[in-house]
C-alpha positions in Angstrom: -0.4 12.1 -8.9 -3.9 11.4 -7.7 -4.1 10.5 -4.1 -7.1 8.4 -3.4 -7.3 6.0 -0.5 -9.6 3.3 0.6 -11.7 3.6 3.7 -12.5 0.5 5.8 -15.9 0.1 4.0 -14.2 0.3 0.6 -15.2 3.9 -0.1 -12.7 6.5 -1.2 -11.3 8.6 1.7 -9.1 11.6 0.9 -7.9 11.9 4.5 -5.9 8.6 5.0 -3.5 6.7 2.8 -2.1 7.8 -0.6 -3.3 5.7 -3.6 -0.4 3.3 -3.3 2.1 2.5 -0.5 5.0 2.6 -2.9 7.8 4.9 -1.7 10.0 4.5 -4.8 12.6 2.3 -3.0 11.9 -1.1 -4.6 14.1 -3.8 -3.1 13.4 -7.3 -2.1 15.4 -9.8 -0.1 15.1 -13.5 0.2 11.6 -13.3 1.5 10.2 -11.5 -1.6 9.0 -8.5 0.5 9.8 -5.0 -0.7 11.8 -3.1 1.9 10.3 0.2 0.8 6.6 -0.6 1.1 6.5 -4.0 2.9 4.3 -5.5 0.2 5.0 -8.9 -1.4 6.1 -9.0 -5.0 2.6 -10.5 -5.8 0.9 -7.6 -4.0 3.0 -5.1 -5.9 2.2 -6.8 -9.2 -1.5 -7.0 -8.6 -2.1 -3.6 -6.9 -3.9 -2.0 -9.9 -6.2 -5.0 -10.2 -7.0 -5.4 -6.5 -10.4 -4.6 -5.1 -10.8 -1.9 -2.5 -11.2 -4.6 0.2 -8.0 -6.3 -0.9 -6.1 -3.0 -0.8 -7.5 -2.3 2.6 -6.2 -5.6 3.9 -2.8 -4.9 2.5 -2.8 -1.4 4.1 -3.8 -2.9 7.4 -1.1 -5.5 7.4 1.8 -3.2 6.3 0.8 -0.5 8.8 0.8 -3.1 11.6 4.3 -4.3 10.4 5.7 -0.8 10.7 5.2 0.8 7.3 5.7 4.6 7.4 3.5 6.4 4.9 5.2 8.9 2.6 4.6 12.6 3.3 1.7 14.3 1.7 2.9 17.5 0.0 
């Protein structure tokens, strides 16, 4: 898997997040937010189409909400 992340200016940054916040534990409740990655169903569905700035905004929000990034092996 390629690990590319998005720096605050929208440039690739190999030292921060993986390419996606997905942790492989897909489960939503009544609020339509995944319990594994804290993204909304719409964000999960649009992830591959999102611009670097949109992805950065999602990363910022989920990290503030307590998302724990997966380990980098």
